[in-house]
N, C-alpha and C positions, 0 to 999 in steps of 0.2 A: 193556718193559724200558728202552728209550731215554727214555720219558717220566719214569720214576722217576729215571733218572740225571740228566736235565736239571733236574728239580725239586731233587734233592740238591745239585747244583752251584749253583743259584740261591740256595738257603737258605744254603749254606756261604759263598758270595760276599757275601751281605748281612750275615752275621754278621762276616765278616772286615772288611768296610768299616766296620761299626759299631764294631769294635774298633780302628779306626785303621790297619789293614794294607791299604793300597790295592793294593800289589803282589800280595799273596795273593788279594785279591778279584778283581783283573784276571785272574789265572790261572784262577780258577773260571769267570768269565764267558767267557773265551776257550775253555775246555773245552766250554761249552754250545754255542758256535758251531761247534765241531768236530762236534757231533752234529746241530744244526739251524742252518744258516748264516743264517737270517733270524729267529731267536728275538728278539722285540722288547724284552723286559726286559733281556737281555744287551746288545743294541745300545744301548739307552738309557743303561745304566750306562757302557759303554765310550765312548760319545759324551761324557758328562759328564766322564769321566776324561781324555779327550783335550783338552777345553776347559781343564781344570785344569792341563794341561801345555802350554797355549798352542799346541795343534795343532788349529786351527780346521778345516782341510781334512778331516782324519781324523774330527773330530767331526761335520761335516756329512754325511759318508758314512754314519756310524752312525745319525744321526737320520733321514736319508732312508729308510733301510731300516725303521727302527722305525715311522715315520709311514706307510709303504706297507703294512706288515703290520698295524698297528692304526690305521686312519685316524680312528676315533672317539675316540682318546685325545688330548685337547687339549694335554697336557703335552709330547707328542712334537713338536707343531707349534711350541709356544713355544720349545722347545730348538733346533729347527731354525732358527727365526728368529734366535735368539741367535748361532748359528754364522754365518749369512749376514750378520748385522750386523757381526761382526768381520771378515768377508771383504769388506766394503763392496759387497755384492751387494744393492742396494736392491730390485730387482724381485723376487727370490726371497724376500727378507725380508718384503715386503708380501704376497706370495702365501701364505706360511706363516702370517702373522698373521691374514689373512682366513679361512684354513681354521679357525684356532682360534675365531674369532668366529662362523663358520658353525655350530660345535658349540654355542656358548653366547654369545649376543649381549650378555650382561651380564658377560662375562669382563673384570674390571677390569684385569688385567695386560696382556691383549691390546690393550685400548683405550688404555692408557697408551703401550705400545710403538708402536702405530700413530700416535698423536698426536705422539710424538717423531719418528717417521719422516717424517710429513707436514711437521712444522716444520723438520726438517733439510733437506728438499727444497724448502723455500720454498712449500709448498702451503698458503697461509694459510687459505683457506676450509675446506678439509678438516681442517686441524689444529684450527681453532676448533671445528668440529663435534665432533671426537673429544674435545677437552678439555672441552667442555660436557657430553658424556656422562659423562666421568670425574668432573666436579664433581657431577653429579646423583647418580651412584651413591655417591660418597664422602660425601654429606651424612648418610648413616646411620652413619658411623664416628664414635663419640663421643670416642674418645681416640686420635687418630692419633699416630704417632711423629713426632719433630721433623723427620726427613728427609721423611716423607710430607706433613706440614703445609707445609713449605717448597715442595714440588712443587706442592701445591694453590694456594698463593699465586701462584706463577709462572704457573700455568694460568689463574687468574682475571685476572691482569694481561694475559696474552696474548689471552684472549678479548675483554676490554674494548678492547684496542688494535685488534684486527681489526674489531670492531663499529664503532669510531669511524672507521676507514679506509673501511669500507663506507658509513657514513652520510655522510661527507664526499664520497665519489664520487657518491652518489645526489643529494645536495643540489646539487652542481656541475652534474650532468647535467640535473636538473630546472630549475635557474635558466637554463640555456642554451636548453632546449627550450621553456620557457613564457614567454620574454621577451615574446612577442607574444600570449600567451594572455589571456583575460579574467580578471577578479579571481576569478570563481567557479571557473574551471578551475584557476587557481593554488592556490586554497584546497583544492579536492578532491584534486588530485594530492599536495599537501603532507601532507594528512591521511592519504592512503593510504600514503605513504612513512613517516610517523611511526608508523602502526599496524604496518606490516610490520617496522620496525626495533625495535618494542617501546618507542617513546618516549612513546606515549600510547594509551589505549584508544579504541574507537569507541563513542560514546554514541548508542544507538538511542532513538527517540521512542516513548512509550507514551501511548495515548489515555486521558485521565482524565475526559473529559466529552464535549463535542461532537465527534463524529467526522466529519471532512471527508475522504472516502475518496480513494484513488488518488493520493495525494501521493507524490513520490519519497522514497526512504529517505535522509533527510538529518537531520543533528543540529539545525540551525537553518535554518528555511525562508527562502528569499529572498522578498521582497515581491511579486515578479512572479507568484508562484503564487496570490496573493490579490488579484486586481484589484478585488474588491468591497469591500475594506477602505476604499478611498477614499470610497466612498459611505456607509459606516457611521460613520467617524470624525468627519466635520464636522457630522453631524446634531445638532441640539440635544437635550440629555438630556431624555427624557420621563419623567414620573412613572409609577411602577409601579402596576398596578391594586390595588384594595383587598385582594386576596388576599395580596399581599406585605406589607401593613401589619398584617394581623390576626395573622400568625404569623411567627416568624423565618424568613428565607430560607436553606434548606440549600443545600449545593453542588448537589444534584440538582435541586431546584426552581429554582435560579437558572439552571441550564442550560436547563430547559424554558421558563422565561420568556424567556430570551435567544432561544431557538429560535422561540418563538411570535411575539414582537414585533419581532424584528430580522431573523433569517435567512429565515423563511418569506415575509414580504412582499418582501424583496429577491429571493428565488428566483422568486416569482410574476412580478415585474416582468421579471426576466431571461428567463424562459420566454416571456413575451408578446413581448419584443423579438426573441428568436430566431425565434418563430413568424411574426411580421410580416416578418422578414428572409427567411425561407424562402419565404413566400408571394410576396414581391416577386421573388425570384429565379425562382420557378416561372412567375409571370406574364410576366416578361421573356423567359424561355426560350420560352414558348408563343407570345409575339408574334413572336419571331425565326423560329420554325419555320413 
C-alpha cells in the first residue's frame, strides 16, 4: 500500500511542478518522505527546490541522501557538487564530481565542472588535462550554442598557455643542465623534449637498401658510427664492370654492386686487421705467462 501511495505522490508532484506550482509539488514530495525518509527522487527534487530558493545547505543534505540511496545515478552527484560549489567546499565538490566521472568517464558536464574547479584552485596541469578532454569530446558537436562556443575558446586559450608555460620551464631546465653537455647530448635531450611537448614528431629510419645492423635508433647518424667512411670516400672512382654497362642499373643492382666492390673488400681488410690484432694480443699474453 505504501509503495502505491509513494508513486501517487511522486506522479502528482511531477505534474504540479510541470504546471508551475512549486509549492504544491513540494508538499507532495514531502509527503513521500513522511512515508520513506530516504526516497531518492523526492530528495533530488527537494534539493533542486532548495537551490532555487538559495538554500544551499538544505540542498546539500537532500542531494547527499539521494546520492547515498542511488550511488549509480550521476545526476545526484552533479547536483551535490553544485551545492558544495555554492558552499565553497572545494574538497567535497571535487569528490562528488569524481564520483560522477567514475560512473561515466566521458561525462562532459562533470569534466567541465572539474576543469573549472582545477582552474579556480590554481591547479594548472590538472585543469589543462581536463580542458583538453572537454575539447576532444566537444569536437563532435557541430552546432554549439554561443555560450558553449565561448567556453571552448577560453579552454583552448588556457590549454595553450599552460603548454607554453611547461615548454618554457623545460627549456630553461634543459639549458641549465646541458650547459656542459656534448652537442650530441644537447640535441638528443632537446628532441626528446620537443616530442614530449608535441612540438615535433620523431623520425625513425627505415632501411631502403644496404642494411648496416645494430646502429642506435637515431634520426640522423653521427659520423663516429661509420669509421670506415673515411676509407671509402677518398678512394678514386673505379669504373663499374661490364655488367653495369650492358643494362641500366636498378636500385637493387646498384646496392649489390656497391656491396661487392666497396663494402666486402673493406670488411675483409677489417677482419684481417682484427685477426692480426687478436693474434698479437694472444702471443703477447702467452709470452708474459
